[in-house]
N, C-alpha and C positions, 0 to 999 in steps of 0.2 A: 189545551190538548188532552187527550186521554193518554196518560202515561201509566205504564206497567211496572211496579217497583218488585224485586226479588230480594229475599233475605234467607240466609241460612246462617243461623246464629251459633254462638259457642256451646249451646246447650246441645247441639249435634242431634236435634230431634227430627230435622227435615227441613223443606223448603216451603216457604211462605210466598205467595204472589198476590197482588192486589193492585187494582186499578183505582186512581184518583183523576179528577178532572180539576185541572189547574193551569194559571197563568203562569206559576213560578212564584207569584205574591201571594195571592189569596186562593184559599181552599174553596173551590165552587162545587164540588161534589164527588161522590164516591161511586165507583163501579163494581163490578164482580171481583171475587177473590177466590182462592183455592190453596190448598195444601197438599203436597207430597211428602209423606213420612219417609224417612230413611229406613231400610231394611236393616236387621241386626248386622248383617254381613258388611253393608255399606258403612254403618256407623262404626264397626270395629276397623275399618280401613281409615276413617276419617280420625278416629281416635288416636290409632298408631302413629298418624302423620302431625299430630299436634306438636308444636315447637320446632317444625322443620322450617328451613329456608330454602330459597330458589336453587341453590347449588346442592341441595340434598335430593334423595329419590322420592319425588312427589308424584310420580306418574300415575300410580293407581288412585291416590286420593283425588287428582285433578280429574280422573276419568269419570269416577263417581259424581263429583261436582257437575261436570258438564253434562253427563247423561241425565242427571236427575232434573237439572234446570231445563234443559231442552224439551224432556218429556212433559213438564208441567207448561211451560211458557207458550209452547206451540198450541196449547187449546185455548187461549185467549184470541179474540177477534177484534178487529176495528181498534188498533193500537197505533199510536202515532209514535211512541217514544218507548224505550225500556231502560229502566235503572237497574243494573247488575251489580250488585255488592260483591259476589264470589263469597269464599269460604275462609275465615281468618284462621291461618295456623300459628303464627306467632307475632306478638306485639311487643317491641321494646322501644319505647318513645325515647328513653335515655340511653339506648344501645343500638342495636343493628337496624332498627326501623320498624316497619311493619310488613306483613306478608299475607296477601289474600291470593288464593289460587282460583283461577277460572279466566278464560280467554274470551274477551268481548268482541275480537274479530270474528273468531269462529261463531260465536253465538248469532251476532248480526246477520251471518251469511246464513245461518240455520232458521232464524226467524223472517227473514225478509224485512228487518225493520232496523233503524239506527239504535244502538246500544251505547249508552254512557256507562262507563266502568271506571276502575281505579280511582274512586273518590279520595283516597287518603293520602297519596303520594306528593301533591301540590302543597298541601297544608304542612306536611313534614319538612318539605324542602325550605319554608319560610319559618322553621322554628317551632311549628305547633306540634302538638302529640298525635295528630291524626285522628282523635276520638275523644269524645263521643260526637257522632255526626248527625243524630235526629233532631237537634236542638231547633235548628230553623223551621223543621216542620211543626215541631211542638208549639212554637211562637204562633205558625198558622192556624194551628188546631184552637189554641186559646182565643185567637180572634175570631175564628169560625164559630166558635161556642158562645160568644158574646161576654166573655169575660172581661170586667172592668176593675179589676185589681189583681195583684200577684197571686199566681197559682203555680203548682210545681206538678212536673210528671216524673215518675219513677219508673224505670224499665227495670223489671227483676227478672232478667234472662239468664244466661250462663254467668254473666258479670252485672252487677247492678249499676245502672248510672241515672242521675238526677239533672233534670233541667228546671231551673227556676226561671219563671217568664213574667215580665211586665208587660201585658197587653196593651197598655196606655202609649207604648212606644210603636210608632207604625212600622219600622224596619228593624228586622232582628239584629242587624249589624251595629244598630245605635247603641252608643255607651249606655249601659243601664237596662237594655232590654232582656239580656239573658246572662244566665250563669250556669255553666253545664260542668259536669265532671262525673268519673266514675266513683261510686261509693265504696265498693269492695266486691266480694264475692257474692253470687246470689244462688242460681239454682245448681251451678256446675259442681261444686263439692258435694252436694247431697245426692245428684245423679251419679256421681263417680262412687259415691258410698253404696248406693242401692245396686249398682251393677256389679261391684267388686264383692259384696257380702251376700247379696240375695239374687243376683242375676237377672234383674229387672232394671229398666231404664230410668225409673223416676219414681218418686214417692206420690203416688196418686191421692190426690186431695188431701195430702199432709197426714194419712192415716197412720202411717208408723211414728211420725214425730208427735202425733197428738198423743200417743201412749208413754212418750218420754219426759224427762226433765233435762233443762239447761245446766250443765256443769260449770257453775260460776267461775272455778279456778281457770278452766280452759278459755272460757269467754274473756277474763281479765288479761290472760298471756297473749290471746289473739290481739286484743285492742292495743297491745304494747307495741305492735308494728309502727315503725316510722311512718308509713304510709298516711296514717290517719292523722298526723300533725303537720302534713305538707298543704299547704294553701293550694286550692284549685285556681285554675283548670289543672286537671291531672287525670291520667287514664292508666289502665290494667291490662294485662294479659289474662287469658283463662285461669292459668296456673300460676298466678302470681304469690299465692300464699300456700306454698307447699307444706307448711308446717300444720296446717288446719288438720290433716288427716292422722298426723302423729299425735295431736293433741285429743284426739277421739279414739285412739286406736285401743284402748283398754275399756271403753264403754260398751255396754249392751247396745245392740241395733237401734232400738227406740231412743235411747238418751243420747246416742252419736247423732242421729238425724235431728232430733230436737236442739242440741247443742249447735249444729252447723246451721240450723235455722236461726237460733239466736245470735250467731255470729253475723248472719247477712242483715238481720234487724239492726243490731247494734251498729253496724257499718253505717247504715242509713241514718240513724239517729245522731252519729257523729257528723255526718254529711250536711245534715240540716242546720248545723250551728254556722256553717259558711253563708247561708242565704242573707242577702242583703237586708231583707226585711222577711218576717214569717210570712209564708203563704196562705191564703184564705183556705184553699184546699190542696190535697195531694191526691192525684189521679195515679194509680197503679196499671202498668201494662205488662205484658209479657206473661210468662207461665206463671209467675209467682203470686200474681193476684188470685189465683184459682186454689191457693194453698192456705186454709182457714187458719193454721197456726201461725204462719208469717203475717198475715193481715191482721191476726188478733194482737201479735205482738207489736206492730205499727201503731195499730190504733191506741193502745194504751200506753205508749210511750211517747206519741207526738201530740203537741197542743192544737193541730189542725185537724179537720176532718179528713179521713183517709177513705177514698172510694175507688172502686174499678173503673176504668175510663168507660165502661158500658153505661155508668149512671149519666154521662153527657153525651151519649149517641155515638161513641166511638168504639172502634173494634181492638180490643186489647191483644188479640191474636194476630192482627194484621197492620199495626200501627208503624212497626219498622219497615215492614215491605211497602207499606204506602209511602214511608219518608222518603226511599230511595227513588220512588217514581217521582216525587214532588222534587227532589234534588236533582235528578236528572233533567226535568224542564228548567230549572234554574241554570243548570250548567250550559244548556243549549241557548239560553238566553244571556250569557255572560254576567249572571248575577253570583254574589259570593254565596258559599255554601258553608263557610266556618268563619270566626273572627276571634280576636284575642280573648273574648271572656267565655268562649266555647272550648276552644283547643289549646289557647297559649299563642297561637301563631301571631306573627309580628304585625299583620294587618290583615284586613277582611280579604278573602281569597276564594276563589270558585275552584273548586277540585274538579277531577273527573276528565277523561279523555272520550272522545265520541267516535265509534265505529260505525261505519255504515256498509249496508249490504250491496255490494257492487263487485 
């Protein structure tokens, strides 16, 4: 099937859309991809809605999500199925659950194609954390690239998440094939800092952080958070570490940016301690791979080779969008999309509901 996946992440930069060719097991090829950035006004609406739940006033944010996705996804042709993640506003796996906005029924009607959406609810109903969800796709990617020993994928979007993969096991739900969890904050705190202090949405190429120094006292206090001592699987909300901003409040802009990047890198380092065995390589995806400060911090701290996923022929901007296309095909075939070692769910489960254009 030619499956079109769409992802709007917690970094609030825009909507990614990408086509994968797959039977829901093997990754058979890649199709076209595209990106629609949010305008400053749209980003402000979404930022204001972060932390809200279905009984709150989310109409303006929902309208932004639906308008932007429809505008982008209608430009794709010859699509069999759409995987629509929506926009996460809140995620409390130990509390109220998870909340993604976006109407799959309405999108299916607009596109004239079946749409798979609401990927997380079934997992959470069976005791899972509902995240991270790209892990099964990472397993398919590792097998597609011919890996014959454990590797890891690190997505550094708004939140960081790590997938350890043993590609020698054929099915992702097999015990020992995967371990996945959120490592900690990634780009979101730096983006928020840049917006609040300088009125820009992100630190392009890490230019500001490159001029600063990591404040070791703030880093040590940050790593004292109990999240880092919890065993995975585990997941986070975008705003799970509100104290980060107070820890850098008195720092100059460059030092604050460098310290927030140091916190993101240290989170990954702590997370790698949970891997069943060291991966041969760590492939970095998401916007963080374009930040030379973060990549250098990871390279000097970890024992394995650290590479952007482009080094093995993958697209680091579109990997998550591709993942939801892949997962959509799995849902349509009744295959699992998460398992105990990726989300903590009690058994392997297929999430998602299918809306048809009728």
